[in-house]
N, C-alpha and C positions, 0 to 999 in steps of 0.2 A: 858209159853211154857212147855209141859209136854214131857220131855226126857225119863224118865223112863218107862212110858206108862201104868202102872197099877193102877187102883183105888183100894186102900186098905181100908179095913173097920175094925172097932174094936167098941167095947161097953165098955163104962166106967161110973160106978155108974148109969147104967140103961139107958144111953144116947148113941145113935148111932152116930159115927163119920165116915165120908168118908174122905180120904185124898190121895194126890198125891204128889210124891216126884218130886221136880222141879230141883234138883242138875243137872248141865250139865255133869259132870263127874260120872261115875260108883261109887258107894259106895264102900269102903274098910276099913279095920282096921285102916287106917291113916286118914280116914274122921273125921273131928273134927266139921263140921258145915253141918247141913242138912236144906234145904229150902223145906217147905211142903205147899200145898195148903189144908187147912182144912175146909171143909164146905164152899168153896168159899173165904176164907180169906187166905193170905199169911202169914206164920209164919217162924221164923228162930229158929231152935233148936242148941244148942252148947253143946258139951260134956265137963263135969266138974266132976271129981271125978267118972268117970265110970257110971254117969248118964247123960241123955239128959234133959236140961233145957231150957226154953224159953230165947232168947237173950234180949227180951224186959222185963223190971221190972214188967211190969202191966199184963204179961202173965199169964195164969192158969197154974200153976206149975205142978199139978197133972195130968192134960191132957196131957201136953208136955211130962212128964215123961213116961206116959203111951203109947203115940205115938212113943216116942223114943225107948222103950223097944219093941214094936211091930215090928218096923223097924230093930233094932239090932238082934232080933230073926230071922226075915225073911231073912235078907242079911248077917247074921253071922258077924256082925261088932263089 
């Protein structure tokens, strides 16, 4: 379910990514977990030491950090 509504896009290392924020609550500075749908896959990002990292160990850390940074800049979190 897409509650935030907007498809966001970014390019990382020459690859385009489209993602949608799936969190039920609006994002704020207190948000510590963001659920996103990235190119059709659901991923969870968690905030650690002011960076957004994949909750799953096998996740692509660079892409997760880039998506987290994009979201943080867009929503000022």
